[in-house]
VEXLUMLO-146576 format. One record per residue: residue in one letter; x, y, z of N, C-alpha, C in turn. Coordinates in steps of 0.02 Angstrom, whole numbers, padded with zeros to 5 digits, always signed. Layout:
aXYZXYZXYZ;...
***
This chain:
x+00975-00211+00053+00910-00246+00049+00878-00248+00118;x+00815-00227+00123+00781-00228+00188+00773-00299+00215;x+00768-00305+00280+00763-00370+00314+00712-00365+00370;x+00700-00422+00404+00655-00421+00461+00681-00374+00515;x+00748-00370+00523+00776-00324+00572+00760-00251+00553;x+00759-00237+00487+00741-00170+00464+00669-00152+00484;x+00625-00202+00479+00554-00191+00497+00548-00176+00571;x+00584-00214+00612+00582-00202+00684+00610-00133+00702;x+00664-00112+00668+00693-00046+00680+00643+00008+00660;x+00609-00002+00604+00558+00046+00582+00502+00051+00634;x+00481-00006+00661+00428-00005+00712+00448+00038+00772;x+00512+00035+00790+00536+00076+00846+00532+00150+00828;x+00551+00168+00767+00548+00239+00746+00477+00265+00743;x+00430+00221+00725+00361+00242+00715+00320+00242+00780;x+00348+00213+00832+00311+00208+00895+00294+00278+00921;x+00230+00290+00933+00208+00354+00958+00197+00406+00904;x+00212+00388+00841+00202+00433+00785+00146+00406+00739;x+00155+00345+00715+00103+00312+00676+00051+00283+00723;x-00011+00279+00700-00062+00245+00740-00050+00170+00739;x-00061+00139+00796-00062+00065+00798-00135+00046+00782;x-00148+00035+00719-00217+00027+00696-00247-00038+00721;x-00313-00040+00730-00345-00101+00756-00348-00158+00705;x-00351-00217+00732-00365-00277+00691-00434-00301+00713;x-00482-00295+00668-00551-00310+00687-00573-00376+00654;x-00627-00403+00680-00656-00464+00652-00728-00450+00630;x-00754-00494+00588-00823-00488+00563-00854-00557+00562;x-00906-00567+00602-00940-00632+00602-00968-00649+00534;x-00993-00597+00499-01022-00609+00433-00968-00632+00384;x-00910-00601+00386-00855-00622+00342-00831-00692+00359;x-00828-00707+00423-00808-00774+00444-00858-00826+00419;x-00923-00810+00424-00974-00857+00402-00972-00867+00326;x-00959-00814+00289-00957-00820+00216-00897-00860+00192;x-00842-00857+00228-00780-00889+00205-00762-00953+00243;x-00791-00962+00301-00773-01019+00342-00708-01010+00379;x-00676-00952+00371-00611-00938+00401-00619-00895+00464;x-00566-00888+00500-00562-00839+00555-00521-00781+00528;x-00554-00726+00512-00522-00671+00475-00508-00612+00521;x-00449-00585+00514-00428-00526+00551-00411-00470+00501;x-00446-00414+00506-00438-00358+00460-00395-00304+00492;x-00335-00292+00464-00291-00240+00489-00311-00174+00457;x-00336-00127+00497-00370-00068+00471-00323-00009+00459;x-00283-00015+00407-00239+00041+00390-00276+00099+00358;x-00340+00090+00344-00382+00147+00324-00390+00197+00381;x-00374+00175+00443-00378+00218+00501-00309+00245+00521;x-00259+00234+00478-00192+00260+00491-00191+00336+00479;x-00141+00370+00503-00132+00441+00488-00131+00451+00413;x-00163+00501+00388-00176+00519+00318-00215+00465+00281;x-00240+00414+00317-00288+00367+00288-00259+00307+00252;x-00194+00292+00261-00166+00234+00226-00100+00213+00258;x-00081+00150+00245-00019+00122+00270+00043+00161+00247;x+00037+00199+00194+00094+00234+00164+00129+00281+00213;x+00095+00304+00265+00127+00348+00313+00186+00313+00346;x+00180+00249+00357+00233+00211+00391+00299+00215+00353;x+00297+00199+00289+00358+00199+00249+00386+00269+00238;x+00342+00317+00226+00365+00385+00213+00400+00414+00275;x+00369+00406+00332+00399+00434+00393+00464+00398+00409;x+00466+00332+00402+00527+00295+00416+00584+00317+00372;x+00569+00335+00310+00622+00359+00265+00643+00430+00281;x+00595+00475+00291+00612+00545+00302+00646+00558+00368;x+00627+00521+00420+00654+00533+00487+00728+00516+00490;x+00752+00476+00443+00822+00456+00443+00867+00503+00401;x+00838+00553+00369+00878+00600+00331+00921+00643+00378;x+00981+00659+00356+01024+00702+00397+01004+00775+00387;x+01037+00819+00424+01018+00890+00424+01024+00921+00355;x+01076+00905+00319+01086+00933+00252+01032+00909+00204;x+01016+00844+00208+00964+00816+00165+00896+00847+00181;x+00882+00859+00244+00819+00889+00264+00813+00960+00237;x+00868+00997+00238+00867+01065+00212+00854+01065+00137;x+00879+01014+00102+00870+01010+00029+00798+00997+00010;x+00761+00961+00054+00691+00944+00039+00685+00877+00004;x+00623+00855-00004+00608+00789-00032+00561+00796-00091;x+00574+00757-00143+00529+00753-00200+00508+00680-00209;x+00447+00669-00232+00424+00602-00246+00371+00604-00300;x+00348+00545-00321+00293+00540-00369+00244+00489-00342;x+00179+00501-00353+00128+00458-00323+00060+00474-00352;x+00017+00423-00355-00052+00434-00376-00095+00459-00319;x-00068+00459-00258-00108+00487-00204-00087+00473-00133;x-00084+00409-00112-00073+00395-00042+00000+00408-00020;x+00048+00389-00062+00118+00404-00044+00128+00480-00046;x+00093+00513-00091+00097+00586-00095+00076+00617-00028;x+00019+00596-00003-00005+00623+00061+00042+00604+00118;x+00068+00543+00115+00111+00518+00169+00176+00559+00173;x+00207+00572+00115+00268+00612+00114+00253+00683+00136;x+00198+00710+00112+00179+00778+00131+00169+00784+00207;x+00134+00737+00237+00123+00739+00309+00187+00728+00348;x+00227+00678+00327+00290+00666+00362+00335+00727+00357;x+00335+00759+00298+00375+00819+00289+00352+00875+00336;x+00287+00883+00342+00261+00935+00387+00281+00921+00459;x+00276+00858+00481+00294+00840+00549+00368+00851+00564;x+00409+00840+00513+00482+00843+00522+00512+00909+00498;x+00470+00954+00473+00495+01018+00449+00535+01014+00385;x+00515+00968+00340+00550+00957+00277+00506+00979+00219;x+00533+01021+00175+00496+01044+00115+00485+00985+00068;x+00425+00979+00039+00409+00923-00005+00378+00947-00070;x+00395+00911-00124+00366+00923-00190+00342+00856-00217;x+00280+00852-00239+00249+00789-00258+00225+00791-00330;x+00246+00744-00371+00223+00737-00440+00163+00690-00440;x+00105+00715-00460+00043+00677-00458+00008+00679-00526;x-00027+00625-00545-00065+00627-00608-00124+00674-00603;x-00138+00707-00658-00192+00756-00658-00260+00723-00646;x-00265+00657-00660-00328+00622-00648-00330+00584-00582;x-00283+00599-00537-00286+00569-00470-00349+00592-00435;x-00376+00552-00389-00436+00573-00352-00426+00642-00321;x-00475+00685-00331-00468+00754-00307-00457+00757-00231;x-00486+00709-00194-00477+00708-00122-00404+00699-00104;x-00368+00658-00144-00298+00645-00129-00254+00705-00147;x-00270+00738-00203-00233+00798-00222-00243+00854-00171;x-00306+00864-00150-00321+00917-00102-00289+00903-00035;x-00289+00840-00013-00259+00822+00051-00184+00833+00049;x-00152+00815-00007-00080+00825-00014-00062+00898-00008;x-00099+00940-00042-00087+01013-00036-00102+01036+00035;x-00154+01007+00065-00172+01027+00133-00118+01013+00184;x-00077+00962+00171-00021+00946+00216+00040+00990+00202;x+00033+01035+00153+00086+01084+00142+00134+01069+00086;x+00121+01018+00046+00166+01000-00008+00152+01041-00071;x+00203+01050-00111+00194+01078-00178+00175+01021-00224;x+00120+01026-00260+00096+00974-00305+00109+00993-00377;x+00143+00949-00413+00157+00958-00484+00116+00906-00522;x+00067+00927-00561+00023+00881-00597+00052+00863-00665;x+00039+00801-00687+00063+00779-00752+00009+00736-00786;x+00016+00726-00850-00030+00686-00891-00001+00616-00899;x-00036+00565-00871-00012+00496-00875+00001+00474-00947;x-00041+00497-00993-00038+00474-01062+00022+00502-01100;x+00047+00560-01079+00100+00593-01118+00166+00602-01080;x+00164+00596-01015+00224+00611-00976+00242+00554-00929;x+00305+00551-00909+00330+00500-00864+00345+00532-00796;x+00311+00507-00745+00316+00539-00679+00386+00533-00649;x+00419+00477-00661+00486+00468-00633+00535+00517-00665;x+00528+00528-00730+00572+00576-00765+00562+00646-00738;x+00499+00665-00725+00485+00731-00697+00516+00738-00628;x+00508+00686-00586+00535+00689-00518+00611+00693-00519;x+00642+00654-00563+00716+00655-00566+00741+00722-00593;x+00703+00753-00637+00722+00820-00661+00720+00870-00604;x+00667+00866-00563+00662+00911-00506+00717+00896-00455;x+00733+00833-00448+00788+00814-00403+00853+00847-00425;x+00866+00845-00491+00927+00875-00517+00927+00951-00514;x+00871+00981-00530+00867+01055-00532+00868+01086-00462;x+00836+01051-00414+00829+01081-00347+00874+01049-00294;x+00907+00994-00312+00950+00960-00264+00912+00925-00209;x+00848+00906-00222+00806+00874-00172+00820+00800-00167;x+00801+00769-00112+00807+00697-00103+00746+00663-00134;x+00757+00611-00173+00702+00574-00204+00684+00514-00160;x+00622+00512-00136+00597+00456-00096+00540+00423-00136;x+00555+00371-00174+00503+00340-00217+00450+00304-00175;x+00393+00289-00206+00337+00263-00167+00343+00191-00143;x+00387+00151-00173+00391+00082-00150+00461+00052-00155;x+00501+00072-00204+00565+00039-00215+00621+00075-00177;x+00616+00072-00111+00662+00106-00066+00665+00065-00002;x+00725+00049+00021+00732+00003+00078+00695+00027+00140;x+00701+00091+00156+00669+00117+00216+00593+00121+00209;x+00569+00133+00149+00497+00133+00136+00469+00062+00145;x+00503+00013+00116+00481-00057+00123+00479-00078+00196;x+00531-00062+00233+00534-00081+00303+00477-00049+00342;x+00463+00014+00328+00408+00047+00363+00341+00015+00347;x+00330-00002+00284+00266-00033+00265+00258-00101+00301;x+00312-00136+00311+00308-00201+00344+00285-00199+00415;x+00286-00140+00446+00265-00135+00516+00190-00147+00524;x+00151-00137+00471+00079-00151+00476+00068-00225+00489;x+00101-00268+00450+00095-00340+00460+00126-00361+00527;x+00181-00330+00546+00212-00346+00610+00164-00334+00667;x+00130-00276+00666+00081-00262+00719+00024-00312+00718;x+00001-00329+00659-00055-00376+00653-00036-00443+00684;x+00023-00468+00669+00045-00532+00695+00059-00530+00769;x+00083-00473+00794+00093-00466+00866+00027-00468+00903;x-00026-00442+00871-00091-00440+00904-00129-00506+00898;x-00125-00538+00840-00166-00598+00828-00129-00663+00843;x-00064-00661+00848-00025-00723+00850-00017-00750+00780;x+00012-00808+00774+00028-00837+00709-00034-00844+00666;x-00027-00826+00602-00081-00833+00553-00061-00886+00503;x-00111-00918+00473-00098-00967+00421-00089-00935+00353;x-00126-00880+00342-00125-00845+00278-00126-00770+00291;x-00088-00733+00250-00089-00660+00252-00101-00635+00182;x-00155-00595+00172-00172-00567+00107-00157-00492+00107;x-00122-00470+00055-00105-00398+00049-00111-00377-00023;x-00133-00315-00035-00135-00290-00104-00065-00278-00130;x-00059-00279-00196+00007-00269-00227+00002-00219-00284;x+00041-00166-00280+00050-00118-00334+00123-00122-00355;x+00165-00081-00322+00237-00085-00334+00271-00136-00289;x+00234-00163-00240+00260-00216-00199+00291-00196-00133;x+00288-00131-00115+00317-00110-00052+00282-00140+00009;x+00216-00135+00010+00178-00165+00065+00184-00240+00065;x+00178-00271+00007+00180-00344+00003+00248-00371+00025;x+00302-00343+00000+00368-00369+00017+00384-00355+00091;x+00366-00296+00116+00377-00282+00187+00336-00327+00232;x+00274-00341+00211+00231-00386+00250+00259-00457+00250;x+00286-00478+00193+00315-00545+00188+00376-00552+00233;x+00417-00499+00238+00474-00501+00283+00451-00509+00355;x+00399-00471+00374+00373-00475+00442+00344-00544+00456;x+00307-00570+00408+00275-00636+00417+00326-00692+00423;x+00377-00690+00382+00429-00742+00386+00464-00741+00453;x+00468-00683+00483+00501-00676+00548+00455-00697+00605;x+00392-00676+00603+00345-00688+00658+00307-00753+00653;x+00294-00776+00592+00254-00837+00581+00281-00872+00519;x+00337-00908+00525+00370-00938+00467+00325-00983+00424;x+00273-01011+00453+00229-01055+00415+00173-01018+00379;x+00169-00952+00386+00115-00913+00357+00123-00908+00281;x+00069-00921+00246+00068-00915+00173+00051-00842+00156;x+00097-00807+00124+00087-00737+00106+00063-00733+00034;x+00004-00704+00024-00027-00700-00043-00036-00627-00062;x-00008-00610-00120-00017-00543-00147-00076-00543-00195;x-00113-00488-00196-00173-00483-00239-00171-00418-00278;x-00187-00421-00342-00190-00361-00384-00249-00366-00432;x-00269-00310-00461-00324-00312-00511-00304-00353-00572;x-00352-00386-00603-00335-00429-00660-00313-00389-00721;x-00330-00324-00723-00306-00282-00778-00239-00250-00763;x-00214-00260-00703-00149-00233-00683-00108-00290-00652;x-00101-00344-00690-00074-00407-00664+00000-00417-00677;x+00038-00363-00682+00109-00370-00698+00147-00410-00645;x+00131-00401-00581+00166-00438-00528+00148-00512-00531;x+00085-00527-00546+00065-00597-00551+00100-00631-00609;x+00103-00598-00666+00139-00626-00724+00213-00634-00710;x+00241-00585-00675+00312-00589-00656+00324-00648-00610;x+00281-00656-00561+00288-00709-00511+00282-00778-00545;x+00236-00784-00591+00224-00849-00624+00278-00868-00673;x+00308-00818-00705+00358-00832-00758+00430-00826-00735;x+00440-00790-00679+00508-00778-00657+00543-00723-00695;x+00506-00688-00737+00532-00632-00777+00491-00570-00761;x+00525-00514-00748+00489-00453-00729+00447-00427-00787;x+00382-00420-00775+00336-00393-00825+00316-00322-00806;x+00293-00285-00855+00270-00216-00843+00201-00207-00873;x+00168-00154-00851+00104-00134-00879+00102-00058-00883;x+00062-00031-00926+00061+00042-00934-00009+00069-00925;x-00018+00110-00874-00082+00143-00859-00141+00094-00862;x-00138+00039-00824-00192-00011-00828-00259+00018-00806;x-00313+00001-00841-00379+00026-00822-00409-00014-00765;x-00410+00014-00706-00440-00019-00648-00465+00033-00599;x-00517+00015-00562-00544+00060-00511-00495+00068-00453;x-00448+00021-00446-00399+00024-00392-00341+00070-00413;x-00352+00136-00408-00304+00184-00434-00236+00179-00400;x-00234+00156-00338-00170+00151-00303-00127+00093-00326;x-00155+00049-00369-00118-00010-00392-00101-00006-00466;x-00100+00054-00494-00086+00062-00565-00011+00071-00579;x+00031+00044-00537+00103+00051-00546+00125+00009-00606;x+00179+00030-00641+00200-00006-00701+00231-00074-00689;x+00264-00083-00632+00296-00148-00618+00321-00149-00547;x+00343-00208-00525+00379-00214-00463+00447-00178-00471;x+00479-00162-00416+00542-00125-00419+00603-00170-00413;x+00661-00140-00417+00724-00178-00414+00735-00208-00345;x+00704-00180-00293+00707-00209-00226+00647-00254-00212;x+00588-00231-00230+00528-00269-00213+00522-00334-00254;x+00545-00334-00316+00539-00394-00357+00576-00453-00327;x+00640-00448-00309+00673-00507-00278+00643-00525-00210;x+00618-00476-00173+00587-00492-00108+00522-00531-00119;x+00483-00511-00168+00421-00547-00183+00436-00617-00206;x+00485-00625-00250+00504-00692-00274+00525-00737-00217;x+00562-00710-00169+00590-00752-00116+00541-00766-00060;x+00499-00718-00042+00460-00724+00020+00385-00731+00010;x+00359-00716-00048+00286-00720-00060+00269-00790-00085;x+00214-00818-00060+00194-00886-00077+00156-00890-00143;x+00115-00839-00156+00069-00844-00213+00045-00774-00232;x+00027-00766-00295-00005-00705-00319-00073-00722-00348;x-00122-00679-00337-00189-00688-00365-00214-00623-00395;x-00263-00628-00439-00294-00569-00468-00369-00571-00457;x-00399-00512-00457-00472-00506-00450-00498-00454-00500;x-00559-00462-00525-00588-00413-00571-00613-00351-00534;x-00622-00297-00572-00649-00236-00541-00717-00248-00509;x-00758-00291-00540-00824-00305-00511-00817-00335-00441;x-00768-00379-00432-00756-00408-00366-00730-00358-00316;x-00687-00311-00340-00660-00259-00297-00717-00214-00271;x-00762-00195-00316-00818-00152-00297-00864-00188-00248;x-00876-00253-00260-00919-00290-00214-00886-00297-00145;x-00820-00307-00143-00785-00311-00079-00787-00244-00043;x-00779-00191-00080-00784-00124-00052-00853-00112-00023;x-00904-00131-00060-00973-00124-00037-00984-00164+00028;x-00958-00225+00030-00964-00267+00090-00932-00233+00150;x-00872-00207+00141-00837-00175+00196-00874-00113+00221;x-00899-00073+00174-00936-00012+00194-01000-00029+00231;x-01037-00078+00206-01104-00091+00233-01105-00140+00292;x-01060-00190+00292-01063-00241+00344-01013-00228+00401;x-00956-00199+00386-00907-00185+00440-00905-00111+00458;x-00940-00070+00419-00942+00003+00429-00873+00036+00422;x-00832+00007+00380-00765+00033+00367-00763+00066+00298;x-00739+00129+00296-00729+00163+00232-00662+00141+00204;x-00664+00099+00153-00603+00071+00122-00604+00089+00048;x-00548+00112+00022-00543+00129-00049-00536+00065-00091;x-00545+00070-00157-00541+00010-00199-00476-00030-00191;x-00419+00003-00189-00356-00033-00181-00354-00071-00115;x-00382-00042-00063-00383-00075+00002-00429-00134+00005;x-00480-00135-00039-00529-00190-00039-00506-00250-00081;x-00451-00242-00118-00429-00295-00164-00417-00362-00128;x-00382-00365-00071-00372-00431-00040-00437-00461-00013;x-00485-00420+00007-00549-00447+00029-00587-00476-00031;x-00579-00445-00090-00609-00473-00151-00582-00543-00164;x-00517-00552-00154-00487-00618-00165-00513-00668-00113;x-00522-00645-00052-00547-00689+00001-00619-00711-00014;x-00661-00664-00034-00730-00681-00050-00735-00726-00111;x-00690-00716-00160-00691-00757-00220-00667-00828-00207;x-00632-00838-00151-00603-00904-00137-00654-00954-00110;x-00715-00932-00097-00766-00978-00071-00746-01005-00003;x-00744-01072+00002-00726-01105+00065-00654-01130+00066;x-00613-01103+00021-00543-01126+00016-00506-01118+00083;x-00524-01066+00120-00488-01052+00182-00528-01073+00244;x-00572-01122+00237-00612-01145+00293-00566-01168+00350;x-00583-01147+00411-00547-01165+00472-00474-01140+00471;x-00462-01088+00432-00394-01059+00428-00395-00989+00458;x-00341-00971+00492-00333-00904+00520-00302-00859+00466;x-00341-00809+00444-00321-00767+00388-00315-00694+00410;x-00258-00664+00394-00249-00593+00405-00257-00556+00339;x-00289-00498+00341-00299-00458+00281-00279-00385+00296;x-00237-00357+00254-00219-00287+00264-00262-00243+00221;x-00305-00203+00254-00345-00153+00219-00301-00091+00213;x-00273-00081+00154-00217-00034+00147-00235+00040+00154;x-00298+00059+00139-00314+00129+00145-00388+00145+00136;x-00405+00207+00151-00475+00227+00146-00485+00295+00114;x-00439+00314+00070-00444+00380+00037-00480+00374-00029;x-00544+00389-00027-00585+00385-00087-00635+00442-00088;x-00645+00471-00147-00696+00524-00154-00765+00493-00141;x-00806+00528-00103-00874+00503-00090-00913+00496-00155;x-00905+00544-00200-00941+00541-00264-00918+00481-00305;x-00853+00466-00303-00827+00408-00338-00855+00344-00309;x-00856+00339-00243-00883+00279-00210-00956+00269-00228;x-00995+00323-00226-01067+00317-00242-01076+00295-00315;x-01034+00321-00359-01038+00301-00429-01022+00227-00438;x-00971+00203-00401-00952+00133-00406-01009+00089-00379;x-01038+00108-00323-01091+00068-00294-01154+00068-00336;x-01160+00118-00380-01218+00122-00423-01211+00080-00485;x-01151+00052-00498-01141+00012-00558-01166-00058-00548;
***
């Protein structure tokens, strides 16, 4: 099980490889919420999302034989690009199982980093089964997108950097899909700022983690309809679920309309290109009104990989 020590070790491995992304502020956002808000810009990370942290931390620890075998994974986009880029940097062959309806920009970028892309139909096929079949047939190492100790530890370095730069925060908001970023962030927060309230946020149509958190029983969802394509995971994992239960303070949900509005705010007022999944915690912050008045709030903007045509269509709704 990953720990705060794992996050610190990952930070050491990533030093000089991953970008130390900026934490910016917005007077307009502070005025709207009454809070002092710090935005951790993982949309400016290598390949455009926090996922590079976990992928590189996992792949760099493979031994020579495992590297020769290559790596297979499954992803709707950002983990796909992250594994592909990490593989290119480390000289490791990669094969990525991606849904045929994934954003074209993410599919093209994954291929551009040198990975073999295997497309599948979400409605008829199971991505994990395809990946495990490839693992068996080719002898490749399977590095899943969130339920992996080294991936979780790597993702936690984003929150670690944020807290090192800002000092103790009262609240930390992070998006939640499979829970890798959220659980890793919670580990970092408990270590750096024990009093920090860690809040996970997901779309209201993909609320499996929220239902799990509230009931204490793991819930699942299947292909939830949401603009936040990076958060369409079926459930928390065997590692992330207990970490979320133990270290996360609260779960919240936001509607797609709120996600789009948060995305529009970030594009127009902060000049940051943020994808729908990355805008989810800002949607929760804006929906909270003055709940966080006079509170120091950290927000992880998880990524910025979005098709321009898709963004324009969303803003036109």
